[in-house]
C-alpha positions as CSV (number, residue, x, y, z in Angstrom):
1,X,82.9,-83.3,4.1
2,X,81.7,-86.4,2.6
3,X,85.1,-88.0,2.9
4,X,85.0,-87.1,6.7
5,X,81.3,-88.5,6.9
6,X,82.8,-91.6,5.3
7,X,85.7,-91.8,7.9
8,X,83.4,-91.3,10.6
9,X,81.4,-94.2,9.5
10,X,84.1,-96.3,8.8
11,X,85.7,-96.0,12.5
12,X,82.0,-96.1,14.0
13,X,82.0,-99.5,12.3
14,X,85.1,-100.5,13.2
15,X,84.7,-99.9,16.5
16,X,81.5,-101.8,16.8
17,X,83.0,-104.8,14.7
18,X,85.6,-105.5,17.3
19,X,83.5,-104.5,20.4
20,X,85.5,-101.8,21.5
21,X,83.5,-99.1,23.3
22,X,83.3,-96.0,21.4
23,X,85.0,-93.9,24.0
24,X,88.0,-96.5,23.7
25,X,87.8,-96.6,20.1
26,X,88.2,-92.6,20.2
27,X,91.0,-93.0,22.6
28,X,92.7,-95.4,20.2
29,X,92.2,-93.3,17.2
30,X,93.6,-90.4,18.9
31,X,97.0,-92.2,19.2
32,X,97.2,-93.1,15.7
33,X,98.3,-90.2,13.7
34,X,97.4,-88.8,10.8
35,X,94.0,-91.2,11.3
36,X,93.3,-90.2,14.7
37,X,93.6,-86.5,13.6
38,X,91.1,-86.9,11.1
39,X,88.8,-89.0,13.4
40,X,89.1,-86.4,15.6
41,X,88.3,-83.6,13.4
42,X,85.2,-85.6,12.2
43,X,84.1,-86.1,15.5
44,X,84.6,-82.8,16.7
45,X,82.8,-81.2,13.9
46,X,79.2,-79.7,14.7
47,X,76.6,-81.6,12.7
48,X,74.3,-78.4,13.3
49,X,76.0,-76.9,10.6
50,X,73.9,-76.0,7.3
51,X,76.4,-77.3,5.0
52,X,76.8,-80.5,6.3
53,X,73.0,-81.1,6.7
54,X,72.8,-79.9,3.0
55,X,75.7,-82.5,2.0
56,X,74.0,-85.3,3.8
57,X,70.8,-84.4,2.5
58,X,72.5,-84.9,-1.2
59,X,74.1,-88.0,-0.2
60,X,70.6,-89.3,0.9
61,X,68.8,-88.4,-2.2
62,X,71.4,-89.9,-4.4
63,X,70.3,-93.5,-2.8
64,X,74.0,-94.5,-2.5
65,X,74.5,-98.1,-0.7
66,X,76.9,-97.7,2.1
67,X,79.5,-100.2,1.3
68,X,83.1,-100.2,1.4
69,X,83.5,-99.9,-2.5
70,X,81.0,-97.2,-2.5
71,X,82.9,-95.2,0.4
72,X,86.3,-95.6,-1.7
73,X,84.6,-94.3,-4.9
74,X,82.5,-91.6,-3.9
75,X,85.0,-89.0,-4.0
76,X,86.3,-89.8,-7.6
77,X,82.2,-90.3,-8.7
78,X,81.8,-86.9,-7.4
79,X,84.7,-85.2,-9.0
80,X,83.8,-87.1,-12.2
81,X,80.4,-85.7,-12.0
82,X,81.8,-82.2,-11.5
83,X,84.2,-82.7,-14.4
84,X,81.3,-83.8,-16.7
85,X,79.1,-81.2,-15.4
86,X,81.9,-78.4,-16.4
87,X,82.5,-80.0,-19.8
88,X,78.9,-80.0,-20.5
89,X,78.8,-76.3,-19.3
90,X,81.7,-75.8,-21.7
91,X,80.1,-77.2,-24.6
92,X,77.1,-75.0,-23.9
93,X,79.0,-72.2,-23.6
94,X,80.5,-72.8,-27.2
95,X,77.1,-72.9,-28.4
96,X,76.4,-69.7,-26.9
97,X,79.5,-68.2,-28.2
98,X,78.5,-69.3,-31.8
99,X,75.5,-67.6,-31.1
100,X,77.1,-64.3,-30.1
101,X,79.1,-64.5,-33.0
102,X,76.0,-64.7,-35.3
103,X,74.4,-61.9,-33.3
104,X,77.5,-59.7,-33.6
105,X,77.4,-60.2,-37.5
106,X,73.6,-59.2,-37.2
107,X,74.3,-56.3,-35.1
108,X,77.1,-55.1,-37.4
109,X,75.1,-55.6,-40.4
110,X,72.2,-53.6,-38.7
111,X,74.8,-50.9,-37.7
112,X,75.9,-50.3,-41.2
113,X,72.2,-50.3,-42.3
114,X,71.3,-47.6,-39.9
115,X,74.4,-45.8,-41.0
116,X,73.0,-46.0,-44.4
117,X,69.6,-45.0,-43.4
118,X,71.0,-42.0,-41.5
119,X,72.4,-41.0,-44.6
120,X,69.3,-41.7,-46.5
121,X,67.3,-39.7,-43.9
122,X,69.8,-36.8,-43.6
123,X,69.2,-36.3,-47.6
124,X,65.8,-36.6,-47.5
125,X,65.3,-34.3,-44.4
126,X,67.7,-31.8,-46.5
127,X,65.2,-32.2,-49.4
128,X,61.6,-32.2,-47.5
129,X,62.8,-29.4,-45.0
130,X,61.4,-26.3,-47.2
131,X,58.4,-28.3,-48.1
132,X,57.7,-29.1,-44.2
133,X,58.1,-25.5,-43.5
134,X,55.9,-24.3,-46.5
135,X,53.5,-26.9,-45.1
136,X,53.8,-25.7,-41.6
137,X,53.0,-22.1,-42.7
138,X,50.3,-23.2,-44.5
139,X,48.7,-25.0,-41.7
140,X,48.8,-21.9,-39.8
141,X,47.2,-20.2,-42.5
142,X,44.3,-22.7,-42.8
143,X,43.9,-22.6,-38.8
144,X,43.7,-18.6,-39.2
145,X,41.2,-19.0,-42.0
146,X,39.1,-21.4,-40.1
147,X,39.0,-19.2,-37.2
148,X,38.2,-16.2,-39.3
149,X,35.5,-18.3,-40.7
150,X,34.2,-18.9,-37.3
151,X,34.2,-15.6,-36.3
152,X,32.5,-14.5,-39.5
153,X,29.7,-17.0,-39.1
154,X,29.3,-16.2,-35.8
155,X,29.3,-12.3,-36.4
156,X,26.6,-13.1,-39.3
157,X,24.3,-15.2,-36.9
158,X,24.4,-12.5,-34.1
159,X,24.4,-9.2,-36.3
160,X,23.3,-9.9,-39.3
161,X,19.2,-10.3,-39.9
162,X,18.3,-12.8,-42.4
163,X,16.0,-11.9,-45.2
164,X,13.1,-13.8,-43.7
165,X,13.6,-12.0,-40.4
166,X,13.5,-8.7,-42.0
167,X,10.4,-9.5,-44.0
168,X,8.7,-10.6,-40.6
169,X,9.3,-7.6,-38.8
170,X,8.3,-4.8,-41.8
171,X,5.6,-7.0,-43.7
172,X,2.0,-6.5,-43.0
173,X,1.2,-10.0,-44.3
174,X,2.8,-11.6,-41.2
175,X,1.3,-11.8,-38.2
176,X,2.1,-10.2,-34.9
177,X,3.1,-13.1,-32.7
178,X,5.5,-14.6,-30.6
179,X,8.1,-15.0,-33.4
180,X,7.5,-11.2,-34.4
181,X,8.5,-10.4,-30.8
182,X,11.1,-12.8,-30.8
183,X,12.9,-11.1,-34.0
184,X,12.3,-7.9,-32.6
185,X,14.0,-8.5,-29.4
186,X,17.1,-9.9,-31.4
187,X,17.3,-6.5,-33.4
188,X,17.1,-4.7,-30.4
189,X,19.7,-6.5,-29.0
190,X,21.7,-6.2,-32.2
191,X,21.3,-2.4,-31.8
192,X,22.7,-2.6,-28.4
193,X,25.6,-4.7,-29.3
194,X,26.8,-2.5,-32.0
195,X,27.5,-0.1,-29.3
196,X,30.6,-2.4,-29.0
197,X,31.5,-2.0,-32.5
198,X,31.3,1.7,-32.3
199,X,34.1,1.2,-29.8
200,X,36.6,-0.2,-32.0
201,X,39.1,1.5,-34.7
202,X,36.8,0.3,-37.4
203,X,33.6,2.0,-36.9
204,X,32.1,1.7,-40.2
205,X,30.9,-1.5,-39.8
206,X,29.2,-0.9,-36.5
207,X,27.4,2.3,-38.4
208,X,26.2,0.3,-41.2
209,X,24.6,-2.6,-38.9
210,X,23.5,-0.1,-36.6
211,X,21.7,2.1,-39.6
212,X,20.1,-1.2,-41.2
213,X,18.9,-2.6,-37.9
214,X,17.5,0.5,-36.9
215,X,15.8,1.0,-39.8
216,X,14.3,-2.6,-39.4
217,X,13.5,-2.0,-35.9
218,X,11.7,1.3,-36.6
219,X,9.8,-0.3,-39.3
220,X,8.6,-3.1,-36.8
221,X,7.2,-0.5,-34.1
222,X,5.5,1.1,-36.9
223,X,3.9,-2.2,-37.9
224,X,3.3,-2.9,-34.1
225,X,1.5,0.6,-33.8
226,X,-0.8,-0.2,-36.8
227,X,-1.5,-3.5,-35.5
228,X,-2.3,-2.5,-32.0
229,X,-4.6,0.3,-33.3
230,X,-6.3,-2.3,-35.7
231,X,-6.9,-4.6,-32.4
232,X,-8.3,-1.8,-30.4
233,X,-10.7,-1.2,-33.1
234,X,-12.2,-4.9,-32.5
235,X,-11.4,-5.1,-29.0
236,X,-14.3,-6.1,-26.9
237,X,-14.4,-4.6,-23.4
238,X,-18.1,-5.9,-22.5
239,X,-15.9,-8.8,-21.8
240,X,-13.0,-7.2,-19.9
241,X,-10.1,-9.3,-20.6
242,X,-7.5,-7.7,-23.0
243,X,-5.9,-10.6,-24.7
244,X,-2.0,-11.4,-23.8
245,X,-0.9,-10.3,-27.3
246,X,-2.2,-6.9,-26.9
247,X,-0.7,-6.7,-23.6
248,X,2.7,-7.7,-24.5
249,X,2.3,-5.5,-27.8
250,X,1.6,-2.3,-25.7
251,X,4.3,-3.6,-23.2
252,X,7.0,-3.6,-26.3
253,X,5.4,-0.5,-27.9
254,X,6.1,1.5,-24.6
255,X,9.6,1.6,-25.4
256,X,8.4,4.1,-28.0
257,X,6.5,6.6,-25.8
258,X,5.2,8.7,-28.6
259,X,3.8,5.7,-30.5
260,X,2.6,4.3,-27.2
261,X,1.0,7.5,-26.2
262,X,-0.7,7.8,-29.5
263,X,-2.2,4.6,-29.2
264,X,-3.6,5.4,-25.9
265,X,-4.8,8.6,-27.6
266,X,-6.5,6.3,-30.3
267,X,-7.9,4.1,-27.6
268,X,-9.2,6.7,-25.5
269,X,-11.0,8.4,-28.4
270,X,-12.7,5.1,-29.7
271,X,-13.8,4.2,-26.4
272,X,-15.1,7.6,-25.7
273,X,-17.1,7.2,-28.8
274,X,-18.3,4.0,-27.8
275,X,-19.2,5.1,-24.3
276,X,-21.0,8.2,-25.5
277,X,-23.1,6.1,-27.9
278,X,-23.8,3.7,-25.0
279,X,-25.0,6.6,-22.8
280,X,-27.5,7.5,-25.6
281,X,-29.0,4.8,-25.9
282,X,-29.4,4.4,-22.2
283,X,-31.1,7.5,-22.1
284,X,-33.5,7.7,-25.4
285,X,-33.4,3.9,-25.8
286,X,-32.2,4.4,-29.4
287,X,-28.9,4.0,-30.9
288,X,-27.4,6.9,-32.6
289,X,-28.2,5.4,-36.1
290,X,-31.8,6.0,-34.8
291,X,-32.7,2.1,-34.7
292,X,-34.6,1.5,-31.6
293,X,-33.0,-1.2,-29.0
294,X,-35.6,-2.8,-27.2
295,X,-33.1,-4.3,-24.6
296,X,-32.4,-1.1,-23.1
297,X,-35.1,0.5,-20.9
298,X,-34.6,4.4,-21.4
299,X,-33.9,6.4,-18.6
300,X,-35.8,9.6,-19.9
301,X,-39.2,7.6,-20.2
302,X,-38.6,5.6,-16.7
303,X,-37.5,8.2,-14.6
304,X,-40.3,11.1,-14.2
305,X,-38.8,12.3,-10.7
306,X,-35.9,14.9,-11.3
307,X,-33.9,13.4,-8.7
308,X,-34.3,9.8,-9.7
309,X,-33.6,11.0,-13.5
310,X,-30.1,12.3,-12.1
311,X,-29.5,9.5,-9.9
312,X,-30.2,7.0,-12.8
313,X,-27.8,9.3,-15.1
314,X,-24.9,9.1,-12.3
315,X,-25.7,5.4,-11.5
316,X,-25.2,4.5,-15.3
317,X,-21.8,6.5,-15.6
318,X,-20.6,5.0,-12.4
319,X,-21.5,1.7,-13.5
320,X,-19.7,2.3,-17.0
321,X,-16.7,3.9,-15.1
322,X,-16.1,1.0,-13.1
323,X,-16.5,-1.5,-15.8
324,X,-13.8,0.6,-17.7
325,X,-11.7,0.6,-14.7
326,X,-11.9,-3.1,-14.4
327,X,-11.2,-3.9,-18.1
328,X,-8.0,-1.5,-18.4
329,X,-6.7,-2.5,-14.7
330,X,-5.3,-5.7,-16.2
331,X,-3.1,-3.6,-18.7
332,X,-1.6,-0.9,-16.1
333,X,-1.3,-2.7,-12.9
334,X,-0.2,-6.2,-13.9
335,X,2.1,-4.9,-16.5
336,X,2.7,-1.4,-15.0
337,X,6.1,-2.0,-13.8
338,X,7.0,-3.4,-17.1
339,X,5.6,-0.5,-18.9
340,X,7.1,1.9,-16.8
341,X,10.7,0.3,-17.5
342,X,10.1,0.4,-21.0
343,X,9.0,3.8,-20.9
344,X,12.0,5.1,-19.1
345,X,14.2,3.1,-21.4
346,X,12.5,4.8,-24.5
347,X,13.0,8.3,-23.0
348,X,16.5,7.9,-22.2
349,X,17.0,6.7,-26.0
350,X,15.0,9.8,-27.1
351,X,16.8,12.9,-24.9
352,X,14.9,15.0,-27.3
353,X,11.7,14.2,-25.6
354,X,12.9,14.8,-22.0
355,X,12.6,18.5,-22.4
356,X,8.8,18.2,-22.8
357,X,8.6,16.0,-19.5
358,X,9.3,19.2,-17.3
359,X,10.6,18.2,-14.1
360,X,13.2,15.5,-13.8
361,X,10.5,13.0,-12.0
362,X,7.5,14.3,-13.9
363,X,8.3,11.6,-16.6
364,X,7.8,8.7,-14.3
365,X,5.1,6.1,-15.4
366,X,2.4,5.4,-12.5
367,X,0.2,2.9,-13.8
368,X,-2.6,3.9,-11.3
369,X,-2.3,7.3,-12.5
370,X,-2.2,6.3,-16.4
371,X,-5.3,4.1,-15.8
372,X,-7.4,6.8,-14.1
373,X,-6.4,9.4,-16.9
374,X,-7.3,6.8,-19.6
375,X,-10.9,5.9,-18.1
376,X,-11.4,9.5,-17.5
377,X,-10.5,10.4,-20.9
378,X,-12.9,7.3,-21.9
379,X,-15.7,8.6,-20.1
380,X,-15.2,12.3,-21.4
381,X,-18.1,12.1,-24.0
382,X,-20.1,10.9,-21.1
383,X,-19.2,13.5,-18.9
384,X,-20.0,16.3,-21.4
385,X,-23.8,14.9,-22.0
386,X,-24.2,14.1,-18.2
387,X,-23.1,17.9,-17.6
388,X,-25.6,19.0,-20.0
389,X,-28.5,16.7,-19.1
390,X,-28.3,17.5,-15.3
391,X,-27.5,21.0,-15.7
392,X,-31.1,21.5,-17.6
393,X,-32.5,19.5,-14.7
394,X,-31.3,21.7,-12.1
395,X,-32.3,25.1,-14.1
396,X,-35.6,23.6,-15.2
397,X,-36.7,22.9,-11.5
398,X,-37.3,25.5,-8.8
399,X,-37.9,23.6,-5.7
400,X,-35.6,24.0,-2.8
401,X,-35.6,20.7,-1.6
402,X,-35.1,19.3,-4.9
403,X,-32.4,21.5,-5.7
404,X,-30.5,20.5,-2.4
405,X,-31.2,16.9,-3.0
406,X,-29.6,17.1,-6.1
407,X,-26.4,19.0,-5.1
408,X,-26.2,16.2,-2.1
409,X,-26.5,13.3,-4.5
410,X,-23.8,14.8,-6.8
411,X,-21.6,15.6,-3.8
412,X,-21.9,11.8,-3.2
413,X,-21.2,10.8,-6.7
414,X,-18.1,13.2,-6.7
415,X,-16.7,11.7,-3.5
416,X,-17.2,7.9,-5.0
417,X,-15.6,9.2,-8.2
418,X,-12.8,10.6,-6.4
419,X,-11.7,7.2,-4.7
420,X,-12.3,5.6,-8.3
421,X,-10.5,8.1,-10.6
422,X,-8.3,10.4,-8.2
423,X,-8.5,14.0,-7.3
424,X,-8.1,15.2,-11.1
425,X,-10.5,14.3,-13.6
426,X,-12.6,16.1,-16.1
427,X,-15.6,13.8,-14.6
428,X,-15.1,15.2,-11.3
429,X,-14.7,18.6,-12.6
430,X,-18.3,18.1,-14.4
431,X,-19.5,16.9,-10.9
432,X,-18.0,19.4,-9.0
433,X,-19.5,22.4,-11.4
434,X,-22.8,20.8,-11.4
435,X,-22.9,20.5,-7.6
436,X,-21.9,24.3,-7.3
437,X,-24.8,24.7,-9.8
438,X,-27.3,23.2,-7.4
439,X,-26.1,24.5,-4.4
440,X,-25.9,28.2,-6.4
441,X,-29.8,27.3,-7.6
442,X,-30.6,26.2,-4.0
443,X,-29.1,29.5,-2.1
444,X,-31.0,31.4,-4.8
445,X,-34.2,29.7,-4.4
446,X,-33.8,30.2,-0.5
447,X,-33.1,33.8,-1.0
448,X,-36.5,34.4,-3.4
449,X,-38.0,32.5,-0.7
450,X,-37.2,34.9,2.1
451,X,-37.5,37.9,0.1
452,X,-40.8,37.0,-0.6
453,X,-41.9,36.7,3.0
454,X,-42.7,40.6,3.6
455,X,-41.7,40.8,7.0
456,X,-42.8,44.4,7.0
457,X,-46.6,43.6,6.6
458,X,-46.4,40.5,9.0
459,X,-47.2,40.3,12.9
460,X,-46.4,37.9,15.5
461,X,-49.1,35.2,16.0
462,X,-51.5,36.1,18.9
463,X,-50.7,32.8,20.7
464,X,-46.9,34.1,20.4
465,X,-46.2,31.0,18.6
466,X,-43.7,30.3,15.6
467,X,-45.0,32.2,12.4
468,X,-46.1,30.1,9.7
469,X,-43.3,31.0,7.3
470,X,-40.7,30.0,10.4
471,X,-42.9,26.4,10.8
472,X,-42.6,26.0,6.8
473,X,-38.8,26.9,6.8
474,X,-38.3,24.5,9.7
475,X,-40.2,21.6,7.9
476,X,-38.0,22.6,4.9
477,X,-34.9,22.3,6.9
478,X,-35.6,19.0,8.3
479,X,-35.8,17.6,4.9
480,X,-32.7,19.1,4.1
481,X,-30.9,17.7,7.4
482,X,-32.6,14.3,6.7
483,X,-30.9,14.4,3.3
484,X,-27.5,15.3,4.3
485,X,-27.5,13.0,7.6
486,X,-27.9,10.2,5.0
487,X,-25.0,11.6,2.7
488,X,-21.6,10.6,2.3
489,X,-19.4,13.1,4.1
490,X,-16.2,12.6,6.6
491,X,-17.1,12.5,9.9
492,X,-15.0,15.3,10.9
493,X,-16.1,17.9,8.6
494,X,-19.8,17.1,8.5
495,X,-20.5,20.0,10.9
496,X,-18.3,22.4,9.1
497,X,-19.8,21.6,5.6
498,X,-23.3,22.1,6.8
499,X,-22.9,25.7,8.6
500,X,-23.2,27.1,4.9
501,X,-26.6,25.3,4.6
502,X,-27.8,26.7,7.8
503,X,-26.8,30.2,7.1
504,X,-28.9,30.1,3.7
505,X,-32.0,27.9,4.9
506,X,-32.2,28.5,8.4
507,X,-30.8,31.7,9.7
508,X,-32.8,34.1,7.5
509,X,-36.1,32.5,8.4
510,X,-35.1,32.7,12.1
511,X,-33.8,36.2,11.8
512,X,-37.0,37.3,9.9
513,X,-39.4,36.1,12.7
514,X,-37.1,37.8,15.3
515,X,-37.9,40.9,13.7
516,X,-41.6,40.3,14.2
517,X,-40.8,40.9,18.1
518,X,-39.9,44.5,17.5
519,X,-43.5,45.5,17.7
520,X,-43.9,43.5,20.9
521,X,-43.8,45.0,24.4
522,X,-42.4,42.8,27.4
523,X,-42.7,40.0,28.0
524,X,-44.3,39.3,24.7
525,X,-41.3,39.8,22.8
526,X,-39.2,37.5,24.8
527,X,-42.1,34.7,25.0
528,X,-42.0,35.0,21.3
529,X,-38.7,34.7,20.6
530,X,-38.3,31.9,23.1
531,X,-40.9,30.1,21.2
532,X,-39.3,30.4,18.1
533,X,-35.9,29.6,19.4
534,X,-37.5,26.4,21.0
535,X,-38.9,25.3,17.9
536,X,-35.7,25.7,16.1
537,X,-34.0,23.8,18.7
538,X,-36.3,21.1,18.5
539,X,-36.0,20.6,14.6
540,X,-31.9,20.7,15.0
541,X,-31.6,18.7,18.1
542,X,-31.6,15.0,16.5
543,X,-28.9,15.6,14.4
544,X,-25.2,15.4,15.6
545,X,-23.9,18.0,12.8
546,X,-25.9,21.1,14.4
547,X,-24.0,21.1,18.0
548,X,-22.8,24.4,17.6
549,X,-25.9,26.0,16.3
550,X,-27.8,24.3,19.1
551,X,-25.4,25.9,21.6
552,X,-26.0,29.4,20.0
553,X,-29.8,28.8,20.4
554,X,-29.7,27.6,23.7
555,X,-27.5,30.6,24.5
556,X,-30.3,32.8,22.8
557,X,-32.8,31.0,24.9
558,X,-31.0,31.7,28.2
559,X,-30.7,35.3,27.2
560,X,-34.5,35.7,26.7
561,X,-35.1,33.7,30.0
562,X,-33.0,36.1,32.0
563,X,-34.8,39.2,30.5
564,X,-38.3,37.0,31.5
565,X,-36.5,36.3,35.1
566,X,-36.2,40.3,35.4
567,X,-39.6,40.8,34.3
568,X,-41.2,38.3,36.7
569,X,-39.0,39.4,39.4
570,X,-40.0,43.3,38.8
571,X,-43.8,41.9,39.1
572,X,-43.3,40.2,42.0
573,X,-42.1,43.3,43.9
574,X,-44.1,45.8,42.3
575,X,-47.3,43.4,43.1
576,X,-46.3,42.8,46.7
577,X,-45.8,46.5,47.3
578,X,-42.1,45.6,48.0
579,X,-40.3,47.8,45.4
580,X,-41.0,51.1,47.1
581,X,-39.5,50.1,50.5
582,X,-36.4,48.6,48.8
583,X,-36.1,51.8,47.1
584,X,-36.4,53.4,50.1
585,X,-33.7,51.4,51.9
586,X,-31.5,51.6,49.0
587,X,-29.2,54.4,50.4
588,X,-29.6,53.0,54.1
589,X,-26.2,51.8,55.4
590,X,-25.9,49.5,58.2
591,X,-24.8,52.0,60.7
592,X,-26.6,52.8,64.0
593,X,-27.7,56.3,62.8
594,X,-28.9,54.9,59.2
595,X,-30.7,51.8,60.8
596,X,-32.4,54.3,63.2
597,X,-33.5,56.7,60.6
598,X,-35.3,54.4,58.7
599,X,-38.6,54.9,61.1
600,X,-38.5,58.6,59.6
601,X,-38.9,57.6,56.2
602,X,-42.2,58.1,54.8
603,X,-42.4,54.4,53.3
604,X,-42.2,53.2,56.8
605,X,-44.7,55.2,58.5
606,X,-47.1,53.2,60.6
607,X,-50.0,53.7,57.8
608,X,-47.8,53.1,54.9
609,X,-46.1,50.3,56.1
610,X,-49.3,48.8,57.5
611,X,-50.8,49.2,53.8
612,X,-47.9,47.5,52.4
613,X,-48.6,44.7,54.5
614,X,-51.8,44.1,53.7
615,X,-50.9,44.6,50.1
616,X,-48.4,41.6,50.5
617,X,-50.9,39.6,52.5
618,X,-53.4,40.0,49.5
619,X,-50.6,39.1,46.8
620,X,-49.1,36.1,48.4
621,X,-52.0,33.6,48.3
622,X,-52.2,34.0,44.1
623,X,-48.9,35.4,43.4
624,X,-47.3,32.3,41.6
625,X,-50.4,31.8,39.8
626,X,-50.6,35.3,38.6
627,X,-46.8,35.2,37.7
628,X,-47.3,31.9,35.7
629,X,-50.3,34.0,33.8
630,X,-47.8,36.1,32.7
631,X,-45.9,33.5,30.9
632,X,-48.9,31.6,29.7
633,X,-47.9,31.9,26.1
634,X,-44.8,30.3,26.5
635,X,-44.7,27.0,25.1
636,X,-42.3,25.3,27.1
637,X,-43.9,24.7,30.9
638,X,-40.4,23.6,32.1
639,X,-38.8,26.9,31.1
640,X,-41.6,28.8,32.4
641,X,-41.7,27.2,35.4
642,X,-37.7,27.7,35.9
643,X,-38.1,31.4,35.1
644,X,-40.9,32.1,37.7
645,X,-39.0,29.8,40.2
646,X,-35.8,31.9,39.7
647,X,-37.6,35.2,39.9
648,X,-39.4,33.9,43.3
649,X,-35.9,33.3,44.8
650,X,-34.6,36.5,43.9
651,X,-37.8,38.1,45.5
652,X,-37.4,36.3,48.7
653,X,-33.7,37.1,49.1
654,X,-34.9,40.7,48.7
655,X,-37.5,40.2,51.1
656,X,-35.0,38.4,53.5
657,X,-32.7,41.7,53.2
658,X,-35.8,43.9,54.0
659,X,-36.4,41.8,56.9
660,X,-33.0,42.1,58.4
661,X,-33.2,45.7,58.0
662,X,-36.4,46.2,59.6
663,X,-35.1,44.1,62.8
664,X,-32.0,46.1,62.9
665,X,-34.1,49.2,62.8
666,X,-36.3,48.0,65.6
667,X,-33.2,47.0,67.7
668,X,-31.5,50.3,67.1
669,X,-35.0,52.0,68.3
670,X,-35.4,49.9,71.4
671,X,-32.0,50.7,72.6
672,X,-32.7,54.5,72.1
673,X,-35.8,54.2,73.6
674,X,-34.6,52.6,77.0
675,X,-31.9,55.4,77.1
676,X,-34.7,58.5,76.7
677,X,-37.1,56.4,78.7
678,X,-40.0,57.7,76.1
679,X,-43.2,56.3,75.9
680,X,-42.7,53.4,73.7
681,X,-44.7,52.7,70.5
682,X,-45.1,50.0,68.0
683,X,-42.1,48.3,66.1
684,X,-41.6,47.8,62.3
685,X,-41.8,44.2,62.4
686,X,-45.1,44.6,64.2
687,X,-46.4,46.8,61.5
688,X,-44.6,44.4,58.7
689,X,-44.9,41.2,60.3
690,X,-44.3,38.7,57.2
691,X,-41.0,36.7,57.6
692,X,-38.9,35.2,55.1
693,X,-39.4,31.7,55.9
694,X,-43.3,32.2,55.1
695,X,-42.8,34.0,52.1
696,X,-40.7,31.0,50.8
697,X,-43.5,28.5,51.9
698,X,-46.0,30.9,50.0
699,X,-44.2,30.8,46.7
700,X,-43.0,27.3,46.9
């Protein structure tokens, strides 16, 4: 391509030198052969070819001068350079060949060395193979030994207790603190985990460890039991806070129900002595040792009244019981669930103790119930002294009101202690016994009082008012009802509970007073009974728990009032001369024959009927005053007025019936007289002219 380039340049330069246009030059060149062919190939070449451009670029970089010599020698120069370059390459390849020869020698030497090393390695492998196998076996054994050592270490750390831990559990010289409880908890965990060892083929190890651990745990519980007893001796409940260590100790000891119950028995016994001594000091002002306590005001010296004496004793007992509950509820209420769980776990571990629990659910621990039982046992000594002292007061006083007030006070505290200690309590039993004793004394005194009345020798008062013994009994009943009204009783049972009291303190007096009416004639007997009933009603009326008895009294008053109405009614008819007329008309019917026969009756003859009319006229002006005079001893004017008005109303109704019969008889007589045309005589109404309206006006 360089040659073509040179030829093309040459032809171009030649054409330019002779002044021939380029086209003419081309035509001339095409005619000359082979030059023309060459020129044509050059001219026909595409200068867009990348190879040509690269060749031209190389020529430009060589800085070749464009002259004839250069153009002639360029090919030779290029070929020379190519030859020189090839020679240089050959020389370099010669050096490479020499190096490859040396490398080949080195590789052959290395191969020989490797072969020798393989031989040595094979020999060494043959020699060391038994040793390696033995070393591998030893390594495996070492690994197994190390694993066993780790297992043994872990086993000892988990199942074996150190001498120091055993000393902490069993020695009384070591305190019962957090470390003791931690070691005890670990020992119990070991006991539980020993069950896994018992499930393996070799049970001997598990049995030995469990036996030793159980021995240590039992010793720890004995130590804890003695420590709690010692703490109970010095425990001050006046500052009602049980220390956390004692609470924790009791919670842990609950796992041994027998020891736990024994501790509670010991505590209750100690507290019983303390409270009994305090109660004795509160009563007498002296300690049990005989030393006087100036800080205490003795109840026996300050309470001269029996009721106040009993009230002070009960108030002190209530205060001591409340303080005891507040001091112990921290133990049984806040930790009750934990104690219940521990007790249940202990009973599960001691199946021989479950047989004594009775029913299946009887052994469940109830914190509130346990608290109430413990407090009740603590105050058992106080309850005995209280029962003795209050019993002496009840038996030594023979005042009826006092006996009932004491019984009512005992009832109040019994209800209060029921809410505090529950329904089953020795203290409640003592209070119930004392209350029954006081009520029995009250009933006995009331019976004696009624028996001393000597009703047979007494008579009703002249004014027919309530007798003195009834007034006294009602006064006494008033005091009793006021006491009962202020008592603490349920609203639904107030009236029912008071019925026995009424039967003892009221009914005998009322019955005895009513017996005095047996010697009285009417209407004094009814007036006397009504006066007594009214007095009783006025006493029972203000209280809401006597409604049924008030209804009974009201019925009795109405019964006696009915008798008085009948008496007054009879009085009206007798004084007004109406009774004979009514008796004569009783068999007369409303037939014309019977009505006509009235004039033939003796009572309705002219003289007799005129006399009856005169008697009626004489009675009517003062009838009401005379009737009220009959009831002058009745102490309730409204009742007397109502009785008289009702009797007057009945009298007016009877008079109106008489009036109707007389009018009917006159009408029949007039009809008969017209038929017979006989001489007419005076009518019955003319002989007995008063009308019913006039009677009502005069008696109103």
